[in-house]
Each structure stands twice: as C-alpha cells, then as structure tokens.
C-alpha positions as CSV (number, residue, x, y, z in Angstrom):
1,M,0.0,0.0,0.0
2,S,1.4,3.4,-1.0
3,N,1.5,6.1,1.6
4,R,3.4,8.7,-0.4
5,R,2.3,12.3,-0.1
6,T,0.9,13.0,-3.5
7,G,-1.5,15.8,-3.1
8,K,-0.7,19.5,-2.9
9,Q,-0.8,21.5,0.3
10,L,-3.8,23.7,1.0
11,A,-3.2,27.3,2.1
12,V,-4.4,28.4,5.5
13,G,-7.6,30.3,4.5
14,A,-10.9,28.8,3.7
15,L,-10.6,27.0,0.3
16,L,-12.5,24.8,-2.0
17,I,-10.2,23.0,-4.3
18,V,-9.7,19.6,-6.0
19,L,-6.8,17.5,-4.7
20,P,-5.2,14.9,-7.0
21,M,-4.5,11.6,-5.3
22,L,-2.5,8.8,-6.8
23,S,-3.5,5.3,-5.9
24,H,-1.1,2.5,-5.6
25,W,-2.5,0.8,-8.7
26,G,-1.6,3.9,-10.8
27,A,-5.0,5.5,-11.6
28,A,-5.6,9.1,-10.4
29,S,-8.7,10.3,-8.7
30,A,-9.8,13.8,-7.5
31,Q,-11.1,14.7,-4.1
32,T,-13.0,18.0,-3.5
33,V,-11.9,19.5,-0.2
34,N,-13.3,22.5,1.7
35,S,-11.0,23.4,4.5
36,F,-11.1,26.3,7.0
37,E,-9.8,27.4,10.4
38,G,-11.6,26.5,13.5
39,D,-11.0,27.3,17.2
40,R,-7.6,28.2,18.6
41,G,-6.0,28.0,22.0
42,P,-6.0,30.8,24.5
43,G,-2.2,30.9,25.1
44,Q,0.2,30.3,28.0
45,A,-1.2,33.0,30.3
46,V,-4.5,31.1,30.6
47,C,-3.2,27.5,30.3
48,K,-0.4,27.9,32.9
49,S,-2.4,29.9,35.4
50,N,-3.5,28.5,38.7
51,G,-7.1,27.2,38.4
52,G,-7.0,27.4,34.6
53,P,-8.9,25.0,32.4
54,I,-8.1,21.4,33.1
55,H,-7.2,20.4,29.5
56,C,-6.2,23.9,28.3
57,D,-3.1,22.5,26.5
58,R,-5.0,20.6,23.8
59,A,-7.9,21.3,21.5
60,E,-10.3,18.4,22.2
61,M,-12.1,19.2,19.0
62,D,-15.1,17.6,17.3
63,V,-17.4,18.6,14.5
64,A,-20.9,18.0,13.1
65,A,-22.9,19.1,10.1
66,S,-26.6,19.7,9.3
67,G,-26.4,20.7,5.6
68,K,-26.8,24.4,6.6
69,Q,-24.5,24.7,9.5
70,I,-21.1,23.3,10.6
71,V,-20.6,23.2,14.4
72,Q,-17.2,22.6,16.0
73,V,-16.9,22.0,19.7
74,T,-13.7,22.2,21.7
75,W,-13.3,22.3,25.5
76,Q,-13.3,26.1,25.1
77,N,-16.0,27.0,22.6
78,V,-19.0,25.9,20.6
79,N,-18.5,27.6,17.2
80,V,-21.3,27.7,14.5
81,Y,-20.2,28.2,10.9
82,D,-21.8,28.2,7.5
83,A,-20.4,25.9,4.9
84,T,-18.0,28.5,3.6
85,G,-16.3,28.8,7.0
86,K,-18.0,32.1,8.1
87,L,-18.4,32.1,11.9
88,L,-22.0,32.7,12.8
89,K,-21.8,32.4,16.6
90,S,-19.2,31.5,19.2
91,T,-20.3,30.5,22.7
92,P,-18.0,29.3,25.5
93,L,-18.8,25.7,26.2
94,A,-19.0,26.3,29.9
95,A,-21.5,29.1,29.3
96,L,-23.6,26.8,27.1
97,I,-23.6,24.2,29.8
98,R,-24.7,26.7,32.4
99,S,-27.5,28.0,30.1
100,A,-28.8,24.4,29.9
101,G,-29.1,24.3,33.7
102,L,-26.0,22.2,34.4
103,D,-22.7,22.7,36.1
104,P,-19.7,22.7,33.8
105,N,-17.1,22.0,36.5
106,P,-16.1,18.4,37.3
107,A,-15.5,17.4,40.9
108,K,-11.8,18.5,40.7
109,G,-12.7,21.8,38.9
110,G,-11.1,23.1,35.7
111,G,-14.3,23.3,33.6
112,P,-15.6,20.9,31.0
113,F,-13.5,18.7,28.9
114,E,-13.5,16.0,26.2
115,P,-16.6,16.9,24.2
116,H,-18.4,15.2,21.3
117,I,-21.1,16.6,19.0
118,V,-23.4,15.1,16.4
119,Y,-26.3,16.5,14.3
120,N,-29.0,13.8,14.4
121,E,-30.9,14.3,11.1
122,F,-33.7,12.0,12.2
123,I,-34.8,14.4,14.9
124,E,-33.1,17.5,13.5
125,R,-31.3,18.3,16.7
126,W,-27.7,18.9,17.8
127,I,-26.4,16.7,20.7
128,I,-23.3,17.4,22.8
129,T,-21.8,15.0,25.4
130,V,-19.1,16.3,27.7
131,T,-17.5,15.7,31.0
132,C,-18.7,18.3,33.5
133,A,-20.1,18.0,37.1
134,N,-21.5,14.7,36.0
135,D,-21.4,13.4,32.4
136,C,-23.5,16.0,30.6
137,T,-25.8,15.6,27.7
138,L,-26.9,18.8,25.9
139,V,-29.6,19.0,23.1
140,S,-30.5,22.0,20.9
141,A,-34.1,23.2,20.8
142,S,-34.1,23.2,17.0
143,A,-32.1,22.5,13.9
144,D,-30.5,25.9,14.4
145,A,-27.4,25.5,16.6
146,T,-27.5,29.2,17.5
147,D,-30.9,28.5,19.3
148,S,-31.3,27.6,22.9
149,W,-30.1,24.3,24.4
150,G,-31.3,22.1,27.3
151,G,-29.4,19.5,29.2
152,T,-29.5,16.6,31.7
153,Y,-27.1,14.4,33.7
154,L,-28.2,11.2,31.9
155,S,-26.4,8.8,34.1
156,C,-27.9,10.2,37.3
157,L,-31.5,9.3,36.2
158,Q,-33.4,6.4,37.6
159,G,-31.2,6.0,40.6
160,G,-27.8,6.4,39.0
161,P,-25.1,6.0,39.8
162,C,-23.9,9.3,38.3
163,L,-20.9,8.9,36.1
164,D,-18.5,11.8,36.8
165,R,-15.1,10.3,36.1
166,N,-12.7,10.2,33.2
167,P,-12.6,8.1,30.8
168,G,-14.7,10.2,28.5
169,I,-18.1,9.8,27.0
170,K,-18.8,8.2,23.6
171,L,-21.7,9.2,21.4
172,G,-23.6,7.6,18.4
173,Y,-27.0,7.4,16.9
174,D,-29.3,5.9,14.3
175,K,-32.9,6.2,13.2
176,N,-34.1,4.4,16.2
177,G,-32.2,6.0,19.1
178,V,-29.3,7.9,20.6
179,Y,-26.5,5.9,22.3
180,I,-24.2,7.4,25.0
181,C,-21.5,5.5,26.8
182,G,-19.3,6.6,29.8
183,G,-16.7,5.1,32.1
184,H,-17.9,3.4,35.3
185,V,-15.1,2.8,37.8
186,G,-15.5,-0.4,39.8
187,D,-17.3,-2.4,37.1
188,D,-15.5,-4.9,35.0
189,N,-15.6,-6.5,31.5
190,P,-13.5,-9.6,30.7
191,S,-12.3,-8.2,27.4
192,T,-10.7,-5.1,28.8
193,V,-8.8,-3.9,31.9
194,P,-9.8,-4.8,35.4
195,G,-11.6,-2.3,37.6
196,V,-13.2,-0.1,35.0
197,S,-15.8,-0.6,32.3
198,Y,-18.5,1.4,30.5
199,D,-22.2,2.0,31.0
200,C,-24.2,2.6,27.9
201,F,-27.5,4.3,27.5
202,A,-30.0,3.8,24.6
203,V,-32.5,6.7,24.6
204,P,-35.6,6.9,22.2
205,P,-35.3,9.9,19.8
206,D,-38.4,11.8,21.0
207,E,-37.0,11.6,24.6
208,I,-33.7,13.0,23.4
209,K,-35.6,15.9,21.8
210,A,-37.5,16.6,25.0
211,I,-34.2,17.3,26.9
212,A,-34.0,20.6,25.1
213,Q,-37.3,21.6,26.8
214,G,-36.2,20.5,30.2
215,T,-37.8,17.0,30.3
216,A,-35.6,14.2,31.3
217,P,-35.9,10.9,29.5
218,T,-38.2,8.3,30.9
219,H,-36.3,5.4,29.2
220,I,-32.5,5.4,29.4
221,N,-32.0,1.6,28.9
222,R,-28.8,1.4,30.9
223,G,-26.3,-1.4,30.2
224,H,-23.6,-2.1,32.8
225,N,-20.2,-3.9,32.5
226,L,-19.6,-3.0,28.9
227,P,-15.9,-2.9,27.7
228,L,-13.7,0.1,28.3
229,D,-13.6,2.6,25.3
230,I,-16.8,1.1,23.7
231,V,-17.9,3.3,20.8
232,P,-21.5,3.5,19.6
233,A,-21.8,3.5,15.8
234,V,-23.3,6.3,13.8
235,D,-25.7,5.0,11.2
236,H,-27.3,7.3,8.6
237,D,-29.7,4.7,7.1
238,R,-33.1,6.4,6.7
239,S,-34.8,3.0,6.1
240,K,-33.4,1.2,9.1
241,A,-35.9,-1.2,10.6
242,P,-37.2,-0.6,14.1
243,S,-35.9,-4.0,15.2
244,A,-32.5,-3.7,13.6
245,P,-29.7,-3.6,16.1
246,A,-27.5,-0.7,17.0
247,F,-23.8,-1.6,17.1
248,F,-21.0,-0.8,19.6
249,A,-17.3,-1.7,18.9
250,N,-13.8,-1.4,20.4
251,K,-10.7,-3.5,20.7
252,S,-9.8,-6.0,23.4
253,C,-6.8,-5.7,25.8
254,D,-5.0,-7.8,28.3
255,H,-7.4,-8.2,31.2
256,A,-4.6,-9.0,33.7
257,A,-2.9,-5.6,33.5
258,Q,-4.3,-2.3,34.7
259,Y,-3.2,-0.1,31.9
260,S,-2.9,-2.6,29.1
261,C,-5.5,-1.0,26.8
262,Q,-2.8,1.7,26.2
263,R,0.4,-0.1,27.2
264,S,1.2,-3.5,25.7
265,T,3.8,-5.2,23.6
266,N,2.8,-7.3,20.5
267,F,-0.7,-8.0,22.0
268,A,-2.8,-9.9,19.5
269,F,-6.1,-8.1,20.2
270,H,-9.6,-8.9,19.0
271,W,-12.4,-6.6,17.9
272,I,-15.2,-6.5,20.4
273,V,-18.8,-5.9,19.3
274,N,-21.9,-5.4,21.4
275,T,-25.5,-4.7,20.2
276,F,-28.7,-3.1,21.4
277,R,-32.0,-4.1,19.9
278,W,-35.1,-2.0,20.4
279,N,-38.6,-3.2,21.5
280,G,-40.7,-0.1,21.6
281,A,-39.1,2.4,24.0
282,T,-37.0,-0.3,25.7
283,G,-34.7,-3.0,24.5
284,T,-32.0,-5.5,25.2
285,Y,-28.2,-5.5,24.9
286,N,-26.8,-8.5,23.0
287,A,-30.2,-10.0,22.5
288,G,-30.0,-13.7,21.5
289,G,-26.2,-13.9,22.1
290,A,-23.2,-12.7,23.9
291,Q,-20.6,-10.0,23.5
292,Q,-18.7,-10.8,20.3
293,V,-14.9,-11.4,20.4
294,I,-13.7,-11.3,16.8
295,K,-10.4,-12.3,15.4
296,T,-8.8,-9.6,13.2
297,D,-7.7,-11.3,10.0
298,I,-10.1,-11.4,7.0
299,G,-12.7,-14.0,7.6
300,S,-11.9,-13.8,11.4
301,K,-10.3,-17.3,11.4
302,E,-7.1,-16.0,13.1
303,N,-5.6,-12.8,14.5
304,K,-3.5,-10.7,12.2
305,W,-2.8,-7.4,14.0
306,L,-0.6,-6.7,17.0
307,Y,-1.3,-3.7,19.3
308,N,1.8,-1.9,20.7
309,T,2.3,1.0,23.1
310,P,2.3,4.2,21.1
311,C,5.8,5.5,20.3
312,C,8.0,6.8,21.8
313,G,9.6,6.0,25.1
314,Q,8.2,6.5,28.6
315,T,6.2,9.6,27.6
316,M,4.6,7.9,24.6
317,S,5.2,11.1,22.6
318,I,6.3,11.8,19.0
319,P,8.8,14.3,17.7
320,Q,8.2,17.5,15.7
321,A,10.5,19.7,13.8
322,G,12.4,22.6,15.4
323,T,12.0,21.7,19.1
324,G,12.8,19.1,21.7
325,V,9.2,19.4,23.0
326,T,7.4,16.3,21.9
327,L,3.7,15.6,21.2
328,R,1.8,13.1,23.4
329,A,0.4,10.5,21.1
330,A,-0.6,7.9,23.7
331,T,-4.3,8.7,23.5
332,S,-4.5,7.6,19.9
333,H,-4.6,4.0,21.2
334,R,-8.4,3.5,20.7
335,L,-11.0,3.5,18.0
336,M,-11.7,7.2,17.4
337,N,-15.2,6.5,16.0
338,V,-17.3,3.8,14.4
339,V,-19.6,4.3,11.3
340,Q,-22.1,2.0,9.8
341,H,-23.2,1.6,6.2
342,G,-25.7,-1.1,5.5
343,S,-24.6,-4.2,7.5
344,H,-20.9,-3.1,7.6
345,L,-19.1,-1.3,10.5
346,Y,-15.9,0.7,9.8
347,G,-13.3,1.9,12.3
348,V,-9.7,3.0,12.5
349,L,-7.4,2.1,15.4
350,G,-4.2,3.9,16.4
351,T,-1.3,1.8,17.6
352,G,2.4,2.0,18.2
353,P,4.8,0.2,15.8
354,C,5.7,-3.5,16.0
355,T,9.5,-3.7,15.8
356,G,10.1,-7.4,16.1
357,S,8.3,-10.8,15.8
358,C,5.6,-9.0,13.8
359,G,4.3,-11.8,11.7
360,A,1.9,-10.8,8.8
361,Q,1.7,-7.3,10.2
362,G,5.3,-6.5,9.4
363,A,7.7,-4.2,11.2
364,D,7.3,-0.4,11.4
365,A,9.3,2.5,12.8
366,N,6.4,4.9,13.5
367,N,2.9,4.9,14.9
368,L,0.4,3.6,12.5
369,L,-3.4,3.1,11.9
370,I,-5.3,-0.1,11.4
371,W,-8.5,0.0,9.4
372,V,-11.3,-2.6,9.7
373,D,-14.5,-3.4,7.8
374,L,-16.7,-5.7,9.8
375,D,-19.5,-7.5,8.0
376,C,-22.4,-7.7,10.5
377,S,-25.0,-9.1,8.1
378,Q,-25.4,-11.7,10.8
379,P,-25.6,-9.3,13.7
380,A,-24.6,-11.8,16.4
381,A,-21.6,-13.1,14.3
382,C,-19.7,-10.2,12.8
383,V,-16.7,-11.1,10.6
384,V,-13.8,-9.1,9.3
385,S,-14.5,-8.4,5.6
386,Q,-11.6,-6.1,4.8
387,T,-8.7,-4.7,6.8
388,A,-5.4,-2.9,6.1
389,K,-2.5,-1.3,7.8
390,I,-1.9,2.4,7.1
391,A,1.7,3.3,7.9
392,S,4.5,5.6,6.8
393,P,8.3,5.1,6.9
394,D,8.6,8.9,7.4
395,N,5.8,10.1,9.7
396,H,3.9,9.1,12.8
397,L,0.2,8.7,12.1
398,E,-2.4,9.6,14.7
399,F,-6.1,10.1,15.5
400,G,-7.6,8.7,12.4
401,T,-11.3,9.3,12.1
402,I,-13.4,7.5,9.4
403,G,-16.5,8.5,7.5
404,V,-18.7,6.8,4.9
405,D,-20.9,8.6,2.4
406,D,-24.3,7.4,1.0
407,A,-22.6,5.5,-1.8
408,G,-20.3,3.5,0.5
409,N,-17.1,5.5,-0.2
410,L,-14.8,5.9,2.8
411,G,-12.4,8.6,4.0
412,I,-10.0,8.8,6.9
413,V,-8.7,12.2,8.2
414,G,-5.7,12.0,10.6
415,T,-2.7,13.8,11.7
416,S,1.1,13.2,11.1
417,S,4.3,14.5,12.6
418,S,8.0,13.6,12.6
419,A,11.4,15.1,13.5
420,R,11.4,16.8,10.1
421,T,7.8,18.0,10.0
422,N,5.3,19.7,12.2
423,L,1.8,18.5,13.2
424,S,-0.2,18.3,9.9
425,I,-3.6,17.0,8.7
426,V,-3.8,14.3,6.1
427,L,-6.5,12.4,4.2
428,W,-6.9,8.9,2.8
429,T,-9.9,7.8,0.7
430,R,-11.4,4.6,-0.6
431,R,-14.1,4.3,-3.3
432,Q,-16.6,1.5,-2.7
433,D,-15.4,-0.2,-5.9
434,D,-11.7,0.0,-5.3
435,P,-9.6,-3.1,-4.9
436,A,-10.2,-4.8,-1.6
437,N,-8.1,-3.9,1.5
438,T,-6.7,-0.7,0.0
439,F,-6.8,3.1,0.6
440,T,-5.5,5.9,-1.5
441,G,-3.2,8.6,-0.1
442,P,-2.3,10.3,2.0
443,T,-2.9,13.8,0.7
444,T,-1.8,16.7,2.9
445,I,-4.8,18.9,3.7
446,V,-2.7,21.4,5.6
447,A,1.0,21.1,6.7
448,G,2.1,22.4,10.1
449,T,4.1,25.6,9.9
450,H,5.5,25.7,13.5
451,P,6.0,23.2,16.3
452,Y,3.2,23.2,18.9
453,T,4.5,23.8,22.4
454,C,2.6,23.8,25.7
455,P,5.0,21.5,27.6
456,N,4.2,19.9,30.9
457,E,6.7,18.8,33.5
458,R,7.9,16.0,31.2
459,N,8.5,18.4,28.3
460,V,5.5,17.0,26.4
461,S,2.7,18.9,24.8
462,P,-0.7,17.0,24.8
463,M,-2.8,17.2,21.6
464,G,-5.9,16.1,19.8
465,N,-9.1,14.7,21.4
466,S,-8.3,11.6,23.5
467,V,-11.8,10.3,23.7
468,G,-12.3,10.2,19.9
469,I,-13.1,12.3,16.9
470,L,-16.3,11.8,14.9
471,T,-16.7,12.2,11.1
472,A,-20.0,13.7,10.1
473,L,-22.0,13.1,6.9
474,D,-23.8,16.1,5.4
475,P,-27.4,14.8,5.7
476,V,-28.6,16.9,2.8
477,D,-26.2,16.1,-0.1
478,R,-25.1,12.8,1.6
479,K,-21.8,13.1,-0.1
480,T,-19.8,15.5,1.9
481,L,-17.9,14.2,5.0
482,W,-16.7,16.6,7.7
483,A,-13.9,16.1,10.2
484,T,-11.7,18.3,12.4
485,Q,-8.2,17.9,13.7
486,Q,-5.6,19.8,15.7
487,W,-2.6,21.1,13.7
488,A,0.4,23.3,14.4
489,N,0.3,26.8,12.9
490,D,1.4,29.2,15.7
491,A,4.7,29.5,17.5
492,T,3.1,31.1,20.5
493,P,3.1,28.6,23.5
494,C,-0.3,27.0,24.2
495,V,-2.0,28.5,21.1
496,W,-3.2,25.3,19.5
497,N,-4.9,25.4,16.1
498,T,-7.7,23.4,14.6
499,R,-8.8,22.9,11.1
500,I,-12.3,21.9,9.9
501,V,-12.2,19.7,6.7
502,G,-15.1,18.9,4.4
503,Y,-14.4,16.5,1.6
504,K,-16.1,14.4,-1.1
505,V,-14.7,11.1,-2.2
506,A,-14.3,11.0,-6.0
507,A,-17.0,8.9,-7.7
508,E,-14.8,7.4,-10.3
509,K,-11.2,7.0,-11.5
510,R,-9.7,9.7,-13.7
C-alpha cells in the first residue's frame, strides 16, 4: 500500500479545491476539499495559570454538520459556521452548559473537557456530550445551533449511579435512538482492563428531543459492564428497521494488567462488538447472544494485528521539527469512531509500531493506523470483511477518524508528525469499488508551519481529542464528509490550532 504524499498542500484560509490523489495501482482520482480554520488555543497565560482550564493545553475538537451549519466544539467554545467557514456564533462551552441548567465543573474543577457533537438528522437536533459536574448531555431546541439548548445528567437518572469520572463519554445514533457510553469505575468487563468498564444508555429519539425543553428521558436503557472505550456506531440509514440492532465496537486488551489498553507489547487483540435491539421504548443488549470477540484477519479465522504501546519512550510522545518538545500520542490508542453503512461497520485504530516478531503485520518504525471493515450481516456473528495497515516510513500517524458517504465511499482524516515535519492534517480515501483492503493517499490537507509547544513537566505537549473524533456526513447532499483535527500553525506557546475539513470522495477513477 502506498503512503506517499501525492496531493498539494492547502493554504491556511478557507478554500474549496480539487486535490489529486494517486492510488497504488496507478490511476488518479480527484477529491474535493473544503477546509477552513476552527477554534484556537488561549495561550500560555491562561493555560499555565492556577485554576486554569483542566485540558487547556490541547484542543479536544469535534465537529458535526446539518447541511446548513457546521458546528465545531472544543473544551473552550461551541462555534457555529456556515459551509464557507463564516463564523455565525461562538459560545464558551462552559456558558452553554450553564445556560442548559448544568454545572460545567467536574469534581476537581477546571471546567468541561473531552466533548463530542453530532447532528441527528432523524430528529433535527444537535447533541453534545461532555465531562462536567457529571457526564453532561446537551440538546439543541431546534435545527439551528444558535438557538437555545437544554441538558441533563443522563447517568444520574433512575437512581444512577452518576458517572463523573474520566474516561470520557462516547456518542452515536441511528434512526431508532441515541447511544451514549461513559466510564464506570469499579465495574468490569472480561475483554478489557480490570476495575473499570463502561455503562451505555440507549434513549428513544423523542425523549432526546425533549431534553431541550427540560424534560428528562423516561427510558434510558442502561447497560452495565460493557468494555472500556466502547464506541457506539453512527448509522445514517433512513430506512433502518425498528428492530435492527445498534452496534458498539472497540478493541480488546489484556485483562490482567491495569493499563494494558494503552500499554502492551505485541498484543494480539480482538475486535469487540456489542449490540442493542429496540422493542418499543425499551430494548436489550446482545439479544440472543453474547458480546462478540472477533479475530482480526479477513474471515476472522485468526488474528493478524498486534497492538503496541504508542511510540515513543516512557512519555509515549512523538517528535516535531524545530524543538525538543514532543507531542503526546498515547491517547490515539483506541477506535476514534465507528460508522455503519448497510450491514458493515468501519473503524480505525491507532497503535504503536511493532518492531520485532511482527508476523503478517510487518515491522514499522512509526505509529500507524489499522482499518477494519466488519461485516455484520449476521448481527450476532460479525466477521472481518476487509482490513489494512496504514503506515508511513517517514511520519507518525495519529487520531484517524473515518467517514462513509451514501454510496459507501470511505475517507480517513488523521494527523502526522516527525522530527522533520510539524503536526499536519492528512486524508486517505477509498471508493466502494476500489480493490479490496486498500486506501489511496495520503494527501496533505494542511501542513504544520511551527512546532506546537505547551509543555508539561515532562517536556511533552498533549494534543488532539483523546476520547475520539467523529466524522459527520452532510445529511442533505449525503456526499460531503466533515472532520476536524488539531494542527500546528502558531509559534506562541499553548496556542493550539484546529482545522475543519469537508471533503467528497471521487466517484470514479480519472
């Protein structure tokens, strides 16, 4: 698989251009990309002050799209744009949480952190999940994100217990419901680490809408003891049957070691799949079966992929040009998001390199991404249909987020950095009729111009969004995919930059 940088770099302003991409089989295709600047960091005076925001030194960005508006959320702001990149409204996230009647401060203070956002086209509402006093769920009052919002502590309902601890909240939806998962310390799942698992909530669409008017859901359908870092899928299928399952996926890790989901050596992991099936306003997790533990090679007869601790060293951080301050990449160790198209689930996992005894995976020097296509046409027996390693001999690859359009074309937007380059945003694509197990790219969407520095006591600058980055499908044209990433474009300490990227996967070879 080729990973050569073949596209041309975008300028910093809002642009709509066509990027040429050369596939490894020699045919060129063209991707239309609309890219513009998003939120930026507040600087060292804020981030290094006593009592400053808890995750001030990273962007924690996510983005969603309605066809009329693009909304980016960071720990700092909720920014509403039109499709050209014009900023329509900016609201501090903490202020939006307060306006919804909730407390933005976690138990240890420092304000909200690790947000997600979706636009649910089936109910025409924006939904934000974020860690605050408890795990917060916010819902807009209309399809206009500049309108009012309401909120609730979903996990505190029906006797709780309230979830108010990191790890962060996950968010997905389909025609039948909204799915929210958060960490529950003290619970356990045999496929992930001891002492912590996730609770998931499946909420009917009308009850999600009612949150905006101050009405808490009556049915939250809470599931306990689900695996750490479980990710609900986003499914845009307008004809999905009421009885069709919602899917949740993640990777396994060594259950014997406390931190093994992040720190392991040559661990032959499995894909883990759970389901929720509706029956009116209630439903059942893993109806008619158990949690699925799926081998990672095609056909799921054996394991192919090895998970390794993200590079490099004790700090699990990667280099960048022009400075000894490294970028912490450890939080790219999980599935960033899961998307569904038909009966197939798609995800991308970040991992450190395997450097010896690598088997079919092969050895690498840098952090890489592993892509999976799970065929769940038999919902209780998902099987790997396609899979591939996306790696580079020159750059560390991080935080890959995957999207699928209405035709089944795929795109992955991620970041890259090395000792010779600064934090940049890159794109891979795959048409639905491309040869199996292949992606085209990467193309550089925007190349870092300066190192990003906001170092902690270990001379490391955190980055990205550790709980995942969603890719949104424009629900109107059903062709444009939107993602956002952090990149390096300012030499001022603690001024992180974000870019919002809308792209269409070419329909045919050129």
